[in-house]
Backbone and ligand atoms as CSV (ligand in chain L), in Angstrom:
chain,resi,resn,atom,element,x,y,z
A,1,MET,N,N,0.838,-1.198,0.000
A,1,MET,CA,C,0.000,0.000,0.000
A,1,MET,C,C,0.876,1.252,0.000
A,2,GLU,N,N,0.541,2.209,-0.812
A,2,GLU,CA,C,1.356,3.411,-0.933
A,2,GLU,C,C,0.998,4.423,0.154
A,3,GLY,N,N,2.002,5.159,0.602
A,3,GLY,CA,C,1.742,6.220,1.576
A,3,GLY,C,C,1.457,5.736,2.981
A,4,VAL,N,N,1.832,4.528,3.285
A,4,VAL,CA,C,1.639,4.038,4.652
A,4,VAL,C,C,2.985,3.599,5.235
A,5,THR,N,N,3.061,3.657,6.545
A,5,THR,CA,C,4.259,3.193,7.236
A,5,THR,C,C,3.929,1.884,7.928
A,6,ARG,N,N,4.769,0.896,7.709
A,6,ARG,CA,C,4.550,-0.403,8.367
A,6,ARG,C,C,5.121,-0.359,9.775
A,7,ILE,N,N,4.343,-0.854,10.730
A,7,ILE,CA,C,4.843,-0.931,12.102
A,7,ILE,C,C,4.670,-2.358,12.609
A,8,GLY,N,N,5.460,-2.762,13.559
A,8,GLY,CA,C,5.321,-4.085,14.161
A,8,GLY,C,C,4.603,-3.958,15.487
A,9,VAL,N,N,3.676,-4.852,15.756
A,9,VAL,CA,C,2.942,-4.822,17.022
A,9,VAL,C,C,3.100,-6.178,17.703
A,10,SER,N,N,3.505,-6.162,18.973
A,10,SER,CA,C,3.641,-7.419,19.717
A,10,SER,C,C,2.431,-7.613,20.620
A,11,LEU,N,N,1.812,-8.784,20.541
A,11,LEU,CA,C,0.638,-9.079,21.368
A,11,LEU,C,C,0.790,-10.453,21.996
A,12,GLU,N,N,0.226,-10.616,23.193
A,12,GLU,CA,C,0.195,-11.943,23.817
A,12,GLU,C,C,-0.703,-12.827,22.965
A,13,PRO,N,N,-0.385,-14.157,22.880
A,13,PRO,CA,C,-1.174,-15.054,22.024
A,13,PRO,C,C,-2.675,-15.028,22.332
A,14,GLU,N,N,-3.037,-14.966,23.623
A,14,GLU,CA,C,-4.470,-14.972,23.995
A,14,GLU,C,C,-5.162,-13.721,23.471
A,15,LEU,N,N,-4.472,-12.600,23.626
A,15,LEU,CA,C,-5.047,-11.320,23.184
A,15,LEU,C,C,-5.227,-11.325,21.664
A,16,LEU,N,N,-4.227,-11.847,20.966
A,16,LEU,CA,C,-4.294,-11.909,19.506
A,16,LEU,C,C,-5.444,-12.826,19.051
A,17,GLU,N,N,-5.595,-13.944,19.779
A,17,GLU,CA,C,-6.659,-14.885,19.443
A,17,GLU,C,C,-8.035,-14.222,19.592
A,18,GLN,N,N,-8.219,-13.514,20.710
A,18,GLN,CA,C,-9.484,-12.799,20.939
A,18,GLN,C,C,-9.716,-11.742,19.867
A,19,PHE,N,N,-8.657,-11.029,19.559
A,19,PHE,CA,C,-8.732,-9.969,18.557
A,19,PHE,C,C,-9.132,-10.543,17.197
A,20,ASP,N,N,-8.490,-11.644,16.813
A,20,ASP,CA,C,-8.798,-12.283,15.524
A,20,ASP,C,C,-10.257,-12.747,15.462
A,21,LYS,N,N,-10.765,-13.279,16.591
A,21,LYS,CA,C,-12.168,-13.726,16.626
A,21,LYS,C,C,-13.107,-12.540,16.396
A,22,VAL,N,N,-12.836,-11.447,17.132
A,22,VAL,CA,C,-13.700,-10.269,17.033
A,22,VAL,C,C,-13.663,-9.671,15.626
A,23,ILE,N,N,-12.472,-9.534,15.063
A,23,ILE,CA,C,-12.405,-8.887,13.751
A,23,ILE,C,C,-12.999,-9.782,12.659
A,24,SER,N,N,-12.908,-11.097,12.853
A,24,SER,CA,C,-13.502,-11.974,11.855
A,24,SER,C,C,-15.032,-11.891,11.929
A,25,LYS,N,N,-15.570,-11.804,13.158
A,25,LYS,CA,C,-17.022,-11.617,13.330
A,25,LYS,C,C,-17.477,-10.325,12.676
A,26,LYS,N,N,-16.660,-9.277,12.838
A,26,LYS,CA,C,-17.027,-7.967,12.287
A,26,LYS,C,C,-16.833,-7.912,10.777
A,27,GLY,N,N,-16.142,-8.879,10.236
A,27,GLY,CA,C,-15.986,-8.937,8.786
A,27,GLY,C,C,-14.750,-8.248,8.238
A,28,TYR,N,N,-13.793,-7.951,9.106
A,28,TYR,CA,C,-12.557,-7.352,8.597
A,28,TYR,C,C,-11.794,-8.385,7.773
A,29,VAL,N,N,-11.207,-7.948,6.665
A,29,VAL,CA,C,-10.416,-8.872,5.856
A,29,VAL,C,C,-8.950,-8.883,6.288
A,30,SER,N,N,-8.530,-7.839,7.007
A,30,SER,CA,C,-7.139,-7.841,7.469
A,30,SER,C,C,-7.031,-7.238,8.860
A,31,ARG,N,N,-6.018,-7.690,9.599
A,31,ARG,CA,C,-5.747,-7.124,10.917
A,31,ARG,C,C,-5.411,-5.639,10.795
A,32,SER,N,N,-4.679,-5.288,9.735
A,32,SER,CA,C,-4.261,-3.893,9.573
A,32,SER,C,C,-5.461,-2.965,9.522
A,33,GLU,N,N,-6.494,-3.366,8.766
A,33,GLU,CA,C,-7.667,-2.502,8.645
A,33,GLU,C,C,-8.367,-2.369,9.998
A,34,ALA,N,N,-8.440,-3.470,10.747
A,34,ALA,CA,C,-9.072,-3.442,12.074
A,34,ALA,C,C,-8.281,-2.540,13.019
A,35,ILE,N,N,-6.959,-2.631,12.965
A,35,ILE,CA,C,-6.121,-1.798,13.840
A,35,ILE,C,C,-6.246,-0.320,13.447
A,36,ARG,N,N,-6.301,-0.058,12.131
A,36,ARG,CA,C,-6.472,1.342,11.683
A,36,ARG,C,C,-7.758,1.934,12.251
A,37,ASP,N,N,-8.860,1.136,12.207
A,37,ASP,CA,C,-10.137,1.629,12.740
A,37,ASP,C,C,-10.059,1.881,14.246
A,38,LEU,N,N,-9.384,0.981,14.947
A,38,LEU,CA,C,-9.235,1.166,16.402
A,38,LEU,C,C,-8.462,2.436,16.709
A,39,VAL,N,N,-7.406,2.677,15.947
A,39,VAL,CA,C,-6.598,3.885,16.159
A,39,VAL,C,C,-7.436,5.131,15.877
A,40,ARG,N,N,-8.211,5.092,14.782
A,40,ARG,CA,C,-9.067,6.244,14.441
A,40,ARG,C,C,-10.078,6.520,15.549
A,41,ASP,N,N,-10.732,5.452,16.035
A,41,ASP,CA,C,-11.714,5.607,17.114
A,41,ASP,C,C,-11.077,6.205,18.352
A,42,SER,N,N,-9.918,5.698,18.675
A,42,SER,CA,C,-9.235,6.147,19.873
A,42,SER,C,C,-8.848,7.623,19.752
A,43,LEU,N,N,-8.354,8.024,18.570
A,43,LEU,CA,C,-7.970,9.422,18.357
A,43,LEU,C,C,-9.191,10.327,18.441
A,44,ALA,N,N,-10.302,9.867,17.833
A,44,ALA,CA,C,-11.530,10.666,17.837
A,44,ALA,C,C,-12.032,10.847,19.268
A,45,GLU,N,N,-11.999,9.776,20.031
A,45,GLU,CA,C,-12.473,9.873,21.412
A,45,GLU,C,C,-11.608,10.806,22.243
A,46,THR,N,N,-10.335,10.826,21.972
A,46,THR,CA,C,-9.450,11.726,22.702
A,46,THR,C,C,-9.786,13.174,22.358
A,47,GLU,N,N,-10.032,13.426,21.083
A,47,GLU,CA,C,-10.427,14.776,20.651
A,47,GLU,C,C,-11.685,15.228,21.380
A,48,TRP,N,N,-12.603,14.269,21.597
A,48,TRP,CA,C,-13.906,14.618,22.174
A,48,TRP,C,C,-13.911,14.787,23.668
A,49,LYS,N,N,-12.737,14.907,24.242
A,49,LYS,CA,C,-12.688,15.147,25.681
A,49,LYS,C,C,-12.765,16.644,25.976
A,50,ASN,N,N,-12.560,17.479,24.954
A,50,ASN,CA,C,-12.642,18.924,25.144
A,50,ASN,C,C,-14.084,19.387,24.947
A,51,ASP,N,N,-14.707,19.803,26.038
A,51,ASP,CA,C,-16.124,20.178,25.990
A,51,ASP,C,C,-16.413,21.400,25.122
A,52,HIS,N,N,-15.381,22.174,24.786
A,52,HIS,CA,C,-15.620,23.350,23.942
A,52,HIS,C,C,-15.421,23.055,22.453
A,53,GLU,N,N,-15.004,21.818,22.173
A,53,GLU,CA,C,-14.826,21.403,20.777
A,53,GLU,C,C,-16.174,21.427,20.054
A,54,TYR,N,N,-16.178,21.907,18.807
A,54,TYR,CA,C,-17.412,21.931,18.023
A,54,TYR,C,C,-17.523,20.614,17.256
A,55,VAL,N,N,-18.570,19.875,17.507
A,55,VAL,CA,C,-18.679,18.521,16.956
A,55,VAL,C,C,-20.075,18.256,16.388
A,56,CYS,N,N,-20.182,17.181,15.598
A,56,CYS,CA,C,-21.509,16.725,15.198
A,56,CYS,C,C,-21.620,15.226,15.483
A,57,GLY,N,N,-22.822,14.783,15.733
A,57,GLY,CA,C,-23.034,13.382,16.076
A,57,GLY,C,C,-24.498,13.049,16.185
A,58,VAL,N,N,-24.788,11.946,16.842
A,58,VAL,CA,C,-26.190,11.546,17.020
A,58,VAL,C,C,-26.449,11.094,18.456
A,59,ILE,N,N,-27.666,11.349,18.885
A,59,ILE,CA,C,-28.127,10.794,20.156
A,59,ILE,C,C,-29.141,9.723,19.777
A,60,ILE,N,N,-28.913,8.498,20.204
A,60,ILE,CA,C,-29.868,7.423,19.934
A,60,ILE,C,C,-30.543,7.080,21.252
A,61,MET,N,N,-31.867,7.056,21.197
A,61,MET,CA,C,-32.615,6.916,22.427
A,61,MET,C,C,-33.751,5.919,22.225
A,62,VAL,N,N,-33.970,5.071,23.213
A,62,VAL,CA,C,-35.129,4.172,23.192
A,62,VAL,C,C,-35.943,4.484,24.438
A,63,TYR,N,N,-37.237,4.678,24.260
A,63,TYR,CA,C,-38.045,4.985,25.450
A,63,TYR,C,C,-39.427,4.355,25.382
A,64,ASP,N,N,-40.022,4.286,26.564
A,64,ASP,CA,C,-41.351,3.710,26.706
A,64,ASP,C,C,-42.361,4.845,26.568
A,65,HIS,N,N,-43.112,4.868,25.478
A,65,HIS,CA,C,-43.965,6.031,25.242
A,65,HIS,C,C,-45.207,6.071,26.138
A,66,ASP,N,N,-45.432,4.994,26.895
A,66,ASP,CA,C,-46.569,4.985,27.831
A,66,ASP,C,C,-46.252,5.677,29.153
A,67,THR,N,N,-44.966,5.985,29.376
A,67,THR,CA,C,-44.604,6.673,30.621
A,67,THR,C,C,-45.237,8.064,30.625
A,68,THR,N,N,-46.004,8.337,31.656
A,68,THR,CA,C,-46.774,9.586,31.730
A,68,THR,C,C,-45.894,10.816,31.547
A,69,GLY,N,N,-46.266,11.634,30.592
A,69,GLY,CA,C,-45.597,12.916,30.373
A,69,GLY,C,C,-44.255,12.844,29.657
A,70,LEU,N,N,-43.765,11.649,29.380
A,70,LEU,CA,C,-42.412,11.529,28.809
A,70,LEU,C,C,-42.297,12.142,27.406
A,71,SER,N,N,-43.227,11.799,26.523
A,71,SER,CA,C,-43.153,12.334,25.158
A,71,SER,C,C,-43.139,13.868,25.178
A,72,GLU,N,N,-43.989,14.462,26.036
A,72,GLU,CA,C,-44.050,15.928,26.127
A,72,GLU,C,C,-42.719,16.489,26.632
A,73,LYS,N,N,-42.141,15.835,27.642
A,73,LYS,CA,C,-40.864,16.317,28.201
A,73,LYS,C,C,-39.766,16.260,27.140
A,74,LEU,N,N,-39.726,15.158,26.384
A,74,LEU,CA,C,-38.690,15.012,25.350
A,74,LEU,C,C,-38.863,16.083,24.275
A,75,THR,N,N,-40.108,16.346,23.913
A,75,THR,CA,C,-40.379,17.375,22.905
A,75,THR,C,C,-39.944,18.751,23.423
A,76,THR,N,N,-40.260,19.044,24.682
A,76,THR,CA,C,-39.897,20.345,25.264
A,76,THR,C,C,-38.369,20.520,25.283
A,77,ILE,N,N,-37.662,19.475,25.702
A,77,ILE,CA,C,-36.191,19.539,25.757
A,77,ILE,C,C,-35.621,19.778,24.361
A,78,GLN,N,N,-36.166,19.057,23.361
A,78,GLN,CA,C,-35.634,19.196,22.000
A,78,GLN,C,C,-35.947,20.565,21.399
A,79,HIS,N,N,-37.131,21.122,21.735
A,79,HIS,CA,C,-37.447,22.456,21.233
A,79,HIS,C,C,-36.508,23.496,21.847
A,80,ALA,N,N,-36.161,23.285,23.129
A,80,ALA,CA,C,-35.267,24.220,23.814
A,80,ALA,C,C,-33.853,24.143,23.225
A,81,ALA,N,N,-33.526,23.013,22.606
A,81,ALA,CA,C,-32.183,22.830,22.027
A,81,ALA,C,C,-32.220,22.962,20.508
A,82,LEU,N,N,-33.201,23.692,20.027
A,82,LEU,CA,C,-33.449,23.890,18.596
A,82,LEU,C,C,-32.187,24.137,17.759
A,83,GLN,N,N,-31.302,24.996,18.249
A,83,GLN,CA,C,-30.113,25.375,17.477
A,83,GLN,C,C,-29.115,24.230,17.326
A,84,ALA,N,N,-29.185,23.261,18.244
A,84,ALA,CA,C,-28.201,22.168,18.237
A,84,ALA,C,C,-28.697,20.955,17.469
A,85,ILE,N,N,-29.988,20.905,17.174
A,85,ILE,CA,C,-30.561,19.716,16.550
A,85,ILE,C,C,-30.864,19.983,15.085
A,86,SER,N,N,-30.266,19.179,14.202
A,86,SER,CA,C,-30.553,19.390,12.780
A,86,SER,C,C,-31.739,18.543,12.325
A,87,THR,N,N,-31.921,17.377,12.898
A,87,THR,CA,C,-33.099,16.581,12.553
A,87,THR,C,C,-33.338,15.501,13.605
A,88,THR,N,N,-34.588,15.086,13.725
A,88,THR,CA,C,-34.939,13.989,14.632
A,88,THR,C,C,-35.741,12.960,13.845
A,89,ILE,N,N,-35.332,11.708,13.946
A,89,ILE,CA,C,-36.088,10.637,13.293
A,89,ILE,C,C,-36.769,9.826,14.394
A,90,HIS,N,N,-38.051,9.629,14.242
A,90,HIS,CA,C,-38.799,8.864,15.240
A,90,HIS,C,C,-39.233,7.545,14.627
A,91,ILE,N,N,-38.922,6.454,15.312
A,91,ILE,CA,C,-39.297,5.124,14.818
A,91,ILE,C,C,-40.119,4.425,15.901
A,92,HIS,N,N,-41.304,3.934,15.542
A,92,HIS,CA,C,-42.117,3.185,16.495
A,92,HIS,C,C,-41.598,1.756,16.486
A,93,LEU,N,N,-40.925,1.349,17.543
A,93,LEU,CA,C,-40.264,0.038,17.568
A,93,LEU,C,C,-41.251,-1.113,17.728
A,94,ASP,N,N,-42.145,-0.979,18.686
A,94,ASP,CA,C,-43.171,-1.990,18.907
A,94,ASP,C,C,-44.340,-1.306,19.612
A,95,HIS,N,N,-45.183,-2.071,20.285
A,95,HIS,CA,C,-46.377,-1.496,20.899
A,95,HIS,C,C,-46.058,-0.398,21.918
A,96,ASP,N,N,-44.977,-0.578,22.689
A,96,ASP,CA,C,-44.685,0.354,23.786
A,96,ASP,C,C,-43.479,1.246,23.559
A,97,ARG,N,N,-42.551,0.768,22.746
A,97,ARG,CA,C,-41.269,1.468,22.689
A,97,ARG,C,C,-41.075,2.274,21.399
A,98,CYS,N,N,-40.455,3.419,21.586
A,98,CYS,CA,C,-40.099,4.273,20.449
A,98,CYS,C,C,-38.588,4.439,20.439
A,99,MET,N,N,-38.055,4.637,19.247
A,99,MET,CA,C,-36.638,4.976,19.133
A,99,MET,C,C,-36.550,6.344,18.470
A,100,GLU,N,N,-35.661,7.178,18.991
A,100,GLU,CA,C,-35.421,8.465,18.340
A,100,GLU,C,C,-33.939,8.613,18.044
A,101,ILE,N,N,-33.668,9.055,16.824
A,101,ILE,CA,C,-32.299,9.344,16.417
A,101,ILE,C,C,-32.239,10.856,16.223
A,102,VAL,N,N,-31.470,11.500,17.072
A,102,VAL,CA,C,-31.407,12.960,17.052
A,102,VAL,C,C,-30.025,13.367,16.546
A,103,ALA,N,N,-29.985,14.008,15.389
A,103,ALA,CA,C,-28.710,14.473,14.837
A,103,ALA,C,C,-28.384,15.817,15.481
A,104,VAL,N,N,-27.200,15.905,16.074
A,104,VAL,CA,C,-26.851,17.113,16.816
A,104,VAL,C,C,-25.534,17.722,16.332
A,105,GLU,N,N,-25.410,19.019,16.562
A,105,GLU,CA,C,-24.180,19.715,16.205
A,105,GLU,C,C,-24.003,20.892,17.147
A,106,GLY,N,N,-22.811,21.027,17.703
A,106,GLY,CA,C,-22.566,22.128,18.625
A,106,GLY,C,C,-21.385,21.809,19.515
A,107,GLU,N,N,-21.250,22.553,20.613
A,107,GLU,CA,C,-20.152,22.287,21.535
A,107,GLU,C,C,-20.395,20.959,22.232
A,108,LEU,N,N,-19.334,20.157,22.343
A,108,LEU,CA,C,-19.448,18.831,22.942
A,108,LEU,C,C,-20.141,18.871,24.307
A,109,GLY,N,N,-19.780,19.852,25.126
A,109,GLY,CA,C,-20.372,19.979,26.457
A,109,GLY,C,C,-21.894,20.092,26.391
A,110,GLN,N,N,-22.381,20.881,25.427
A,110,GLN,CA,C,-23.828,21.062,25.243
A,110,GLN,C,C,-24.484,19.760,24.815
A,111,MET,N,N,-23.804,19.029,23.908
A,111,MET,CA,C,-24.357,17.764,23.401
A,111,MET,C,C,-24.474,16.753,24.532
A,112,LYS,N,N,-23.441,16.715,25.391
A,112,LYS,CA,C,-23.460,15.802,26.539
A,112,LYS,C,C,-24.600,16.166,27.478
A,113,LYS,N,N,-24.785,17.484,27.695
A,113,LYS,CA,C,-25.827,17.962,28.600
A,113,LYS,C,C,-27.205,17.569,28.058
A,114,LEU,N,N,-27.372,17.745,26.741
A,114,LEU,CA,C,-28.646,17.425,26.109
A,114,LEU,C,C,-28.948,15.922,26.228
A,115,ALA,N,N,-27.941,15.086,25.937
A,115,ALA,CA,C,-28.129,13.632,26.021
A,115,ALA,C,C,-28.430,13.220,27.454
A,116,ASN,N,N,-27.760,13.874,28.381
A,116,ASN,CA,C,-27.953,13.545,29.787
A,116,ASN,C,C,-29.348,13.941,30.261
A,117,GLU,N,N,-29.789,15.119,29.817
A,117,GLU,CA,C,-31.118,15.612,30.199
A,117,GLU,C,C,-32.208,14.629,29.763
A,118,MET,N,N,-32.077,14.116,28.532
A,118,MET,CA,C,-33.085,13.187,28.015
A,118,MET,C,C,-32.896,11.793,28.618
A,119,GLY,N,N,-31.638,11.386,28.743
A,119,GLY,CA,C,-31.338,10.030,29.205
A,119,GLY,C,C,-31.725,9.750,30.638
A,120,THR,N,N,-31.814,10.794,31.451
A,120,THR,CA,C,-32.120,10.581,32.867
A,120,THR,C,C,-33.617,10.654,33.166
A,121,LEU,N,N,-34.433,10.925,32.144
A,121,LEU,CA,C,-35.889,10.973,32.367
A,121,LEU,C,C,-36.435,9.571,32.618
A,122,LYS,N,N,-37.428,9.501,33.470
A,122,LYS,CA,C,-38.066,8.214,33.758
A,122,LYS,C,C,-38.749,7.701,32.488
A,123,GLY,N,N,-38.486,6.455,32.138
A,123,GLY,CA,C,-39.095,5.868,30.951
A,123,GLY,C,C,-38.141,5.800,29.760
A,124,VAL,N,N,-37.001,6.516,29.883
A,124,VAL,CA,C,-35.986,6.413,28.822
A,124,VAL,C,C,-35.124,5.187,29.144
A,125,LEU,N,N,-35.167,4.203,28.246
A,125,LEU,CA,C,-34.521,2.914,28.509
A,125,LEU,C,C,-33.052,2.941,28.122
A,126,ARG,N,N,-32.748,3.732,27.111
A,126,ARG,CA,C,-31.362,3.817,26.654
A,126,ARG,C,C,-31.178,5.147,25.941
A,127,CYS,N,N,-30.045,5.775,26.190
A,127,CYS,CA,C,-29.758,7.053,25.528
A,127,CYS,C,C,-28.256,7.151,25.370
A,128,LYS,N,N,-27.820,7.192,24.127
A,128,LYS,CA,C,-26.385,7.158,23.881
A,128,LYS,C,C,-25.984,8.257,22.900
A,129,LEU,N,N,-24.987,9.007,23.287
A,129,LEU,CA,C,-24.460,10.056,22.409
A,129,LEU,C,C,-23.233,9.511,21.689
A,130,THR,N,N,-23.245,9.588,20.372
A,130,THR,CA,C,-22.079,9.179,19.585
A,130,THR,C,C,-21.634,10.354,18.741
A,131,MET,N,N,-20.384,10.741,18.889
A,131,MET,CA,C,-19.889,11.837,18.078
A,131,MET,C,C,-19.329,11.278,16.775
A,132,ALA,N,N,-19.616,11.941,15.674
A,132,ALA,CA,C,-19.178,11.451,14.374
A,132,ALA,C,C,-17.904,12.146,13.927
A,133,SER,N,N,-17.836,13.440,14.179
A,133,SER,CA,C,-16.724,14.203,13.625
A,133,SER,C,C,-16.669,15.596,14.252
A,134,GLN,N,N,-15.548,16.246,14.046
A,134,GLN,CA,C,-15.516,17.668,14.376
A,134,GLN,C,C,-16.395,18.356,13.349
A,135,ALA,N,N,-16.963,19.487,13.708
A,135,ALA,CA,C,-17.886,20.146,12.786
A,135,ALA,C,C,-17.371,21.534,12.422
A,136,THR,N,N,-18.006,22.123,11.400
A,136,THR,CA,C,-17.538,23.392,10.867
A,136,THR,C,C,-18.044,24.587,11.660
A,137,GLY,N,N,-19.086,24.392,12.415
A,137,GLY,CA,C,-19.555,25.508,13.225
A,137,GLY,C,C,-20.929,26.019,12.860
A,138,HIS,N,N,-21.607,25.345,11.948
A,138,HIS,CA,C,-22.993,25.740,11.696
A,138,HIS,C,C,-23.834,24.503,11.428
A,139,VAL,N,N,-25.084,24.588,11.834
A,139,VAL,CA,C,-25.994,23.462,11.642
A,139,VAL,C,C,-26.535,23.511,10.223
A,140,HIS,N,N,-26.553,22.360,9.562
A,140,HIS,CA,C,-27.123,22.295,8.223
A,140,HIS,C,C,-28.590,21.956,8.367
A,141,TYR,N,N,-29.428,22.962,8.245
A,141,TYR,CA,C,-30.856,22.729,8.452
A,141,TYR,C,C,-31.452,21.904,7.317
A,142,VAL,N,N,-32.287,20.967,7.689
A,142,VAL,CA,C,-33.028,20.192,6.703
A,142,VAL,C,C,-34.457,20.737,6.774
A,143,GLY,N,N,-34.904,21.307,5.709
A,143,GLY,CA,C,-36.247,21.868,5.710
A,143,GLY,C,C,-36.239,23.279,6.264
A,144,VAL,N,N,-37.417,23.849,6.404
A,144,VAL,CA,C,-37.546,25.253,6.800
A,144,VAL,C,C,-37.912,25.322,8.277
A,145,ARG,N,N,-37.222,26.172,9.007
A,145,ARG,CA,C,-37.565,26.367,10.415
A,145,ARG,C,C,-38.397,27.620,10.563
A,146,GLN,N,N,-39.353,27.576,11.479
A,146,GLN,CA,C,-40.213,28.746,11.695
A,146,GLN,C,C,-39.827,29.456,12.991
L,1,NI,NI,NI,-43.326,6.084,18.519
């Protein structure tokens, strides 16, 4: 491969065996590609430790829509964070549960606060913030905002 530097990595046999099992399950064709992805993830996560960093990502949330007042609370929180949210996708998972994918952009600290605010509400079963990338500093609106 052009433009790459080869490095040697020493691993204990057990660790290598576990690693090979995981990467084969994930469908990696080479150890190098799996290691490159791990390095990228690790670098990205380190970048995301600065709460003032401008980033974009998604909040994935699963909640029980029968919990009294929950849908209204989630809507109120999202309206209050209007500038940070570019779009929300709502999926009815089954009779009781809904999933929401909220695309967010802004300062990391704000994104964490928003995810935490929603994630700690009664009836929210899971709420996870995943950062995708550093962002340019403006939200790309989908559709017209009033
Ligand atoms: Ni629903």
